[in-house]
C-alpha positions as CSV (number, residue, x, y, z in Angstrom):
1,M,-11.9,46.0,22.1
2,S,-9.6,46.2,19.0
3,E,-11.1,46.5,15.6
4,I,-7.8,46.4,13.7
5,A,-6.8,43.0,12.4
6,P,-3.1,42.1,12.4
7,E,-1.1,42.7,9.3
8,R,-1.3,39.8,6.9
9,P,1.9,38.0,6.0
10,A,3.2,37.6,2.4
11,Q,1.6,34.1,2.3
12,L,-1.9,35.7,2.6
13,Q,-1.4,38.4,0.0
14,P,-3.5,38.3,-3.2
15,G,-2.4,35.7,-5.7
16,S,-0.7,33.5,-3.2
17,V,-1.6,29.8,-3.4
18,I,-1.7,27.7,-0.2
19,T,-1.6,23.9,-0.7
20,F,-2.8,21.1,1.5
21,A,-2.2,17.4,1.8
22,D,-5.9,16.9,1.9
23,T,-9.1,18.6,3.1
24,T,-8.7,17.6,6.7
25,E,-6.1,20.4,7.1
26,L,-8.7,23.1,6.2
27,H,-10.2,23.2,9.8
28,A,-6.8,24.1,11.3
29,F,-6.2,26.6,8.5
30,E,-9.5,28.5,9.3
31,D,-8.5,28.7,13.0
32,L,-5.1,30.1,11.9
33,I,-6.5,32.9,9.7
34,A,-9.5,33.9,11.8
35,P,-7.6,36.7,13.8
36,F,-6.5,38.2,10.5
37,V,-10.2,38.8,9.6
38,D,-11.4,39.9,13.1
39,P,-9.0,40.0,16.0
40,D,-12.0,40.0,18.5
41,Y,-13.8,36.9,17.1
42,D,-15.3,34.5,19.6
43,A,-13.1,31.4,19.3
44,E,-15.6,29.2,21.1
45,F,-18.4,30.2,18.9
46,W,-16.2,29.8,15.8
47,A,-15.3,26.3,16.9
48,T,-19.0,25.2,16.4
49,R,-19.0,26.0,12.7
50,P,-19.7,23.1,10.2
51,P,-16.5,21.6,8.8
52,L,-15.3,23.3,5.7
53,K,-14.2,20.0,4.1
54,G,-17.9,19.0,3.8
55,L,-18.9,22.3,2.2
56,V,-16.4,22.2,-0.6
57,R,-17.4,18.7,-1.7
58,P,-20.1,18.4,-4.4
59,D,-23.2,16.7,-3.2
60,D,-22.9,13.9,-5.8
61,F,-19.2,13.2,-5.2
62,N,-17.8,10.7,-2.7
63,G,-14.3,10.0,-4.0
64,P,-11.0,11.4,-2.8
65,M,-9.9,15.0,-3.4
66,A,-6.1,15.6,-3.8
67,D,-3.8,18.5,-4.5
68,V,-6.0,20.9,-2.5
69,R,-5.2,24.5,-3.0
70,L,-6.5,27.9,-2.0
71,E,-5.7,31.0,-4.0
72,V,-6.0,34.3,-2.1
73,M,-8.4,36.8,-3.8
74,A,-7.4,40.3,-4.7
75,D,-10.7,42.0,-3.8
76,P,-12.9,39.5,-1.9
77,Y,-15.6,42.1,-1.0
78,A,-16.2,42.9,-4.7
79,C,-16.0,39.2,-5.6
80,L,-18.7,38.4,-3.0
81,L,-20.9,41.1,-4.3
82,D,-21.0,39.8,-7.9
83,S,-20.6,36.1,-7.1
84,R,-24.2,35.3,-8.1
85,Q,-23.8,37.1,-11.4
86,R,-20.8,34.8,-12.0
87,G,-23.0,31.8,-11.5
88,W,-22.2,30.9,-7.9
89,Q,-24.8,29.7,-5.4
90,F,-24.3,29.6,-1.7
91,N,-24.7,26.8,0.9
92,G,-27.7,27.9,2.9
93,G,-27.1,31.6,2.8
94,T,-27.6,34.9,1.0
95,A,-24.2,36.3,1.2
96,S,-24.8,39.1,-1.3
97,N,-27.7,40.4,0.8
98,F,-25.4,40.8,3.8
99,V,-22.8,42.8,1.9
100,R,-25.5,45.0,0.3
101,G,-27.0,45.8,3.7
102,G,-26.0,49.4,3.9
103,S,-23.3,50.9,6.0
104,S,-23.3,47.9,8.4
105,G,-22.8,45.5,5.6
106,Q,-19.8,47.5,4.3
107,W,-18.1,47.6,7.7
108,Q,-14.3,47.3,7.2
109,Q,-14.3,46.0,3.7
110,G,-10.5,45.7,3.8
111,Q,-10.7,42.9,6.4
112,Y,-12.6,40.5,4.1
113,L,-10.5,37.5,3.1
114,G,-11.5,35.3,0.2
115,F,-10.1,32.2,-1.5
116,I,-10.6,30.3,-4.7
117,F,-10.8,26.6,-3.8
118,R,-9.5,24.0,-6.2
119,A,-8.9,20.3,-5.8
120,D,-8.5,17.3,-8.1
121,A,-11.3,14.8,-8.0
122,Y,-10.5,11.1,-8.3
123,T,-12.7,8.1,-8.8
124,S,-12.0,4.5,-7.9
125,G,-9.8,2.6,-10.4
126,K,-8.3,5.7,-12.0
127,K,-4.9,7.1,-11.4
128,E,-5.5,10.4,-13.1
129,P,-8.0,13.0,-11.8
130,V,-11.3,13.1,-13.6
131,S,-12.1,16.7,-12.9
132,E,-11.2,19.8,-10.9
133,I,-13.5,20.8,-8.1
134,Q,-13.9,24.5,-7.5
135,A,-15.6,26.8,-5.0
136,E,-15.2,30.2,-3.5
137,I,-14.8,30.8,0.2
138,Y,-15.2,34.2,2.0
139,Y,-14.5,35.3,5.6
140,A,-16.0,38.6,6.8
141,P,-15.9,40.6,10.0
142,M,-19.3,41.1,11.5
143,P,-20.5,44.6,12.6
144,R,-20.6,45.0,16.3
145,L,-24.0,45.3,17.9
146,S,-24.8,49.0,18.4
147,H,-27.3,50.5,20.9
148,Q,-29.3,53.6,20.4
149,K,-31.4,55.4,23.0
150,A,-34.6,57.4,22.5
151,G,-33.9,61.0,21.6
152,Q,-30.4,60.2,20.4
153,V,-29.4,61.8,17.1
154,I,-28.2,59.2,14.6
155,T,-26.0,60.0,11.6
156,D,-25.8,57.5,8.8
157,H,-25.5,57.4,5.0
158,I,-26.7,55.6,1.9
159,E,-25.0,54.7,-1.3
160,L,-26.8,56.2,-4.3
161,P,-27.1,54.4,-7.7
162,N,-24.5,56.7,-9.2
163,G,-22.0,55.8,-6.5
164,E,-22.3,59.0,-4.5
165,R,-22.7,59.0,-0.8
166,A,-25.7,60.8,0.8
167,N,-25.5,61.6,4.5
168,Y,-28.6,61.9,6.7
169,S,-29.5,62.2,10.4
170,Y,-32.6,61.3,12.4
171,T,-33.6,61.3,16.0
172,A,-34.2,57.9,17.6
173,R,-37.8,57.5,18.8
174,K,-37.1,54.5,21.1
175,D,-34.4,52.4,22.6
176,R,-33.3,49.6,20.3
177,V,-30.4,47.4,19.3
178,S,-29.4,47.5,15.6
179,N,-28.1,44.6,13.6
180,T,-30.4,42.2,15.5
181,D,-29.7,39.4,13.0
182,I,-26.1,39.2,14.3
183,V,-25.2,36.9,17.2
184,L,-23.4,38.9,19.9
185,G,-19.7,37.8,20.1
186,Q,-19.7,35.9,16.9
187,G,-17.5,38.5,15.2
188,L,-16.7,36.3,12.1
189,K,-18.8,35.0,9.2
190,R,-18.0,32.5,6.5
191,F,-19.7,32.2,3.1
192,V,-19.0,29.2,0.9
193,T,-20.3,28.7,-2.6
194,R,-21.6,25.3,-3.7
195,A,-18.8,23.3,-5.2
196,R,-18.8,22.6,-8.9
197,Y,-16.8,20.6,-11.5
198,D,-14.6,22.1,-14.2
199,R,-13.2,19.3,-16.3
200,Q,-11.6,21.7,-18.8
201,A,-9.5,23.2,-16.0
202,L,-7.3,20.1,-15.9
203,A,-6.0,20.6,-19.4
204,A,-5.6,24.4,-18.9
205,R,-4.0,24.3,-15.5
206,K,-1.4,26.8,-14.6
207,Y,0.6,26.3,-11.4
208,H,1.2,29.6,-9.6
209,S,4.8,30.4,-8.7
210,G,3.7,31.6,-5.3
211,R,2.5,28.2,-4.0
212,V,3.3,27.5,-0.4
213,A,2.5,24.4,1.7
214,F,0.1,24.8,4.6
215,E,2.7,23.7,7.1
216,V,5.0,26.5,5.9
217,L,2.2,29.0,6.3
218,Q,1.5,27.6,9.8
219,R,5.1,28.0,10.9
220,A,5.2,31.5,9.5
221,L,2.1,32.7,11.3
222,M,2.8,30.9,14.6
223,H,6.5,32.0,14.7
224,P,6.7,35.4,13.0
225,V,10.1,36.9,12.3
226,S,10.7,39.9,14.4
227,T,12.1,43.1,12.8
228,P,14.7,44.9,14.9
229,M,14.2,48.5,15.7
230,R,16.0,51.0,13.5
231,D,17.2,54.5,14.1
Protein backbone atom coordinates (compact mmCIF):
# COMPACT_ATOMS: atom_id res chain seq x y z
CA MET A 1 0.00 0.00 0.00
CA SER A 2 1.46 3.34 -1.05
CA GLU A 3 1.18 6.36 1.24
CA ILE A 4 2.93 8.76 -1.15
CA ALA A 5 0.63 10.84 -3.33
CA PRO A 6 1.77 11.67 -6.87
CA GLU A 7 3.49 15.00 -7.41
CA ARG A 8 1.02 17.78 -8.06
CA PRO A 9 1.21 19.57 -11.41
CA ALA A 10 1.70 23.31 -11.77
CA GLN A 11 -2.06 23.80 -12.09
CA LEU A 12 -2.52 22.58 -8.49
CA GLN A 13 0.22 24.71 -6.96
CA PRO A 14 -0.74 27.40 -4.39
CA GLY A 15 -2.24 30.51 -5.93
CA SER A 16 -3.42 28.80 -9.11
CA VAL A 17 -7.06 29.43 -10.03
CA ILE A 18 -9.11 26.78 -11.82
CA THR A 19 -12.24 27.96 -13.62
CA PHE A 20 -15.39 26.02 -14.48
CA ALA A 21 -18.24 26.58 -16.89
CA ASP A 22 -20.64 25.84 -14.03
CA THR A 23 -20.90 23.83 -10.81
CA THR A 24 -21.77 20.59 -12.64
CA GLU A 25 -18.06 20.16 -13.45
CA LEU A 26 -17.07 20.05 -9.78
CA HIS A 27 -17.87 16.35 -9.39
CA ALA A 28 -15.48 15.33 -12.18
CA PHE A 29 -12.88 17.68 -10.72
CA GLU A 30 -13.02 15.94 -7.34
CA ASP A 31 -12.54 12.55 -8.97
CA LEU A 32 -9.53 13.94 -10.79
CA ILE A 33 -7.72 15.33 -7.75
CA ALA A 34 -8.50 12.52 -5.28
CA PRO A 35 -5.30 10.53 -6.02
CA PHE A 36 -3.22 13.63 -5.32
CA VAL A 37 -4.57 13.65 -1.75
CA ASP A 38 -4.45 9.91 -1.10
CA PRO A 39 -3.32 7.45 -3.79
CA ASP A 40 -5.02 4.58 -1.95
CA TYR A 41 -8.46 6.12 -1.53
CA ASP A 42 -11.49 3.88 -2.12
CA ALA A 43 -12.99 5.11 -5.41
CA GLU A 44 -16.28 3.28 -4.87
CA PHE A 45 -16.74 4.76 -1.40
CA TRP A 46 -15.70 8.20 -2.67
CA ALA A 47 -18.35 7.99 -5.39
CA THR A 48 -21.10 7.94 -2.72
CA ARG A 49 -20.24 11.41 -1.38
CA PRO A 50 -22.87 14.18 -1.57
CA PRO A 51 -22.48 16.37 -4.69
CA LEU A 52 -20.20 19.32 -4.03
CA LYS A 53 -22.36 21.67 -6.12
CA GLY A 54 -25.09 21.46 -3.47
CA LEU A 55 -22.70 22.15 -0.59
CA VAL A 56 -21.29 25.37 -2.04
CA ARG A 57 -24.73 26.89 -2.64
CA PRO A 58 -26.20 29.08 0.13
CA ASP A 59 -29.40 27.65 1.61
CA ASP A 60 -31.44 30.73 0.66
CA PHE A 61 -30.18 30.98 -2.94
CA ASN A 62 -31.77 29.19 -5.90
CA GLY A 63 -30.47 31.26 -8.81
CA PRO A 64 -27.67 30.43 -11.24
CA MET A 65 -23.99 30.62 -10.33
CA ALA A 66 -21.50 31.57 -13.04
CA ASP A 67 -17.75 32.15 -13.42
CA VAL A 68 -17.02 29.41 -10.90
CA ARG A 69 -13.41 29.35 -9.74
CA LEU A 70 -11.26 27.52 -7.21
CA GLU A 71 -8.05 29.06 -5.88
CA VAL A 72 -5.50 26.60 -4.51
CA MET A 73 -4.58 27.34 -0.87
CA ALA A 74 -0.95 27.71 0.19
CA ASP A 75 -1.31 25.92 3.57
CA PRO A 76 -4.68 24.13 3.74
CA TYR A 77 -3.87 22.34 7.00
CA ALA A 78 -3.26 25.64 8.83
CA CYS A 79 -6.28 27.25 7.15
CA LEU A 80 -8.48 24.38 8.30
CA LEU A 81 -7.20 24.74 11.85
CA ASP A 82 -8.18 28.40 12.12
CA SER A 83 -11.22 28.33 9.85
CA ARG A 84 -13.66 28.76 12.74
CA GLN A 85 -11.67 31.70 14.07
CA ARG A 86 -12.09 33.31 10.64
CA GLY A 87 -15.86 32.96 10.90
CA TRP A 88 -16.46 29.81 8.86
CA GLN A 89 -18.96 27.13 9.83
CA PHE A 90 -19.00 23.62 8.40
CA ASN A 91 -21.71 21.58 6.77
CA GLY A 92 -22.52 18.84 9.28
CA GLY A 93 -19.00 18.37 10.61
CA THR A 94 -16.38 19.45 13.09
CA ALA A 95 -13.34 19.61 10.84
CA SER A 96 -11.11 21.40 13.33
CA ASN A 97 -11.70 18.63 15.87
CA PHE A 98 -10.30 16.13 13.40
CA VAL A 99 -7.11 18.02 12.65
CA ARG A 100 -6.54 18.70 16.36
CA GLY A 101 -6.87 15.01 17.17
CA GLY A 102 -3.23 14.37 18.09
CA SER A 103 -0.73 12.55 15.93
CA SER A 104 -3.41 10.73 13.92
CA GLY A 105 -5.07 14.01 12.97
CA GLN A 106 -1.72 15.44 11.87
CA TRP A 107 -0.93 12.51 9.59
CA GLN A 108 0.78 13.68 6.41
CA GLN A 109 -0.18 17.34 6.60
CA GLY A 110 1.54 18.00 3.29
CA GLN A 111 -1.05 15.95 1.42
CA TYR A 112 -3.96 18.20 2.45
CA LEU A 113 -5.44 20.08 -0.48
CA GLY A 114 -7.62 23.16 -0.02
CA PHE A 115 -9.48 25.58 -2.28
CA ILE A 116 -11.15 28.95 -1.93
CA PHE A 117 -14.44 28.67 -3.82
CA ARG A 118 -15.86 31.73 -5.55
CA ALA A 119 -18.79 32.12 -7.94
CA ASP A 120 -20.99 34.94 -9.20
CA ALA A 121 -24.61 34.84 -8.05
CA TYR A 122 -27.35 35.94 -10.43
CA THR A 123 -31.04 36.55 -9.95
CA SER A 124 -33.78 36.46 -12.55
CA GLY A 125 -34.16 39.58 -14.64
CA LYS A 126 -30.65 40.91 -13.96
CA LYS A 127 -27.72 40.65 -16.35
CA GLU A 128 -25.11 41.58 -13.76
CA PRO A 129 -24.24 39.43 -10.71
CA VAL A 130 -25.76 40.56 -7.44
CA SER A 131 -23.09 39.08 -5.20
CA GLU A 132 -20.12 36.77 -4.98
CA ILE A 133 -20.59 33.42 -3.24
CA GLN A 134 -17.65 32.12 -1.25
CA ALA A 135 -16.75 28.92 0.57
CA GLU A 136 -13.70 26.92 1.56
CA ILE A 137 -13.15 23.30 0.55
CA TYR A 138 -10.62 20.93 2.10
CA TYR A 139 -9.49 17.41 1.20
CA ALA A 140 -7.55 15.36 3.73
CA PRO A 141 -6.00 11.88 3.72
CA MET A 142 -7.41 9.76 6.51
CA PRO A 143 -5.09 7.88 8.88
CA ARG A 144 -4.99 4.16 8.29
CA LEU A 145 -6.57 1.95 10.91
CA SER A 146 -3.86 0.64 13.24
CA HIS A 147 -4.07 -2.47 15.38
CA GLN A 148 -2.38 -2.98 18.72
CA LYS A 149 -2.05 -6.20 20.71
CA ALA A 150 -2.00 -6.71 24.45
CA GLY A 151 1.55 -6.36 25.78
CA GLN A 152 2.73 -4.34 22.79
CA VAL A 153 4.84 -1.26 23.60
CA ILE A 154 3.29 1.80 21.92
CA THR A 155 5.31 4.97 21.24
CA ASP A 156 3.47 8.22 20.56
CA HIS A 157 3.79 11.95 21.20
CA ILE A 158 1.76 15.00 22.14
CA GLU A 159 2.11 18.63 21.10
CA LEU A 160 2.68 20.91 24.10
CA PRO A 161 1.16 24.42 24.28
CA ASN A 162 4.60 25.95 23.65
CA GLY A 163 4.90 24.00 20.39
CA GLU A 164 7.39 21.43 21.67
CA ARG A 165 6.90 17.73 21.09
CA ALA A 166 6.81 15.34 24.07
CA ASN A 167 7.37 11.64 23.34
CA TYR A 168 5.97 8.89 25.55
CA SER A 169 5.53 5.13 25.58
CA TYR A 170 3.07 2.74 27.16
CA THR A 171 2.25 -0.96 27.14
CA ALA A 172 -1.07 -1.94 25.58
CA ARG A 173 -3.31 -3.67 28.09
CA LYS A 174 -5.63 -5.25 25.54
CA ASP A 175 -6.14 -5.80 21.84
CA ARG A 176 -7.82 -2.89 20.11
CA VAL A 177 -8.14 -0.97 16.85
CA SER A 178 -7.35 2.74 17.04
CA ASN A 179 -9.02 5.45 14.99
CA THR A 180 -12.35 3.64 15.33
CA ASP A 181 -14.25 6.63 13.94
CA ILE A 182 -12.62 6.11 10.55
CA VAL A 183 -14.32 3.94 7.96
CA LEU A 184 -11.92 1.28 6.70
CA GLY A 185 -10.95 1.93 3.10
CA GLN A 186 -12.34 5.43 2.94
CA GLY A 187 -8.92 7.02 2.75
CA LEU A 188 -10.17 10.50 1.88
CA LYS A 189 -12.20 13.12 3.73
CA ARG A 190 -13.80 16.34 2.49
CA PHE A 191 -14.68 19.37 4.61
CA VAL A 192 -16.83 22.15 3.13
CA THR A 193 -17.67 25.40 4.88
CA ARG A 194 -21.15 26.86 4.63
CA ALA A 195 -21.32 29.16 1.63
CA ARG A 196 -21.75 32.87 2.27
CA TYR A 197 -22.24 36.08 0.28
CA ASP A 198 -19.67 38.82 -0.21
CA ARG A 199 -21.22 41.68 -2.18
CA GLN A 200 -18.16 43.90 -1.73
CA ALA A 201 -15.98 41.35 -3.50
CA LEU A 202 -17.55 42.20 -6.87
CA ALA A 203 -16.19 45.74 -6.77
CA ALA A 204 -12.77 44.72 -5.46
CA ARG A 205 -12.29 41.67 -7.67
CA LYS A 206 -8.82 40.86 -8.92
CA TYR A 207 -8.45 38.22 -11.57
CA HIS A 208 -5.46 36.00 -10.95
CA SER A 209 -2.97 35.67 -13.79
CA GLY A 210 -2.67 31.94 -13.17
CA ARG A 211 -6.26 31.07 -14.10
CA VAL A 212 -6.67 27.83 -16.01
CA ALA A 213 -9.87 26.30 -17.34
CA PHE A 214 -10.93 22.94 -15.91
CA GLU A 215 -10.73 21.22 -19.28
CA VAL A 216 -7.08 22.32 -19.57
CA LEU A 217 -6.34 20.90 -16.10
CA GLN A 218 -8.18 17.72 -17.02
CA ARG A 219 -6.04 17.19 -20.11
CA ALA A 220 -2.86 17.95 -18.17
CA LEU A 221 -3.62 15.38 -15.45
CA MET A 222 -4.91 12.66 -17.76
CA HIS A 223 -2.11 13.06 -20.31
CA PRO A 224 1.01 14.14 -18.41
CA VAL A 225 4.05 15.21 -20.40
CA SER A 226 6.85 12.72 -19.93
CA THR A 227 10.36 13.95 -19.15
CA PRO A 228 13.12 12.11 -21.05
CA MET A 229 15.93 10.59 -19.02
CA ARG A 230 19.09 12.64 -18.81
CA ASP A 231 22.67 11.55 -18.25
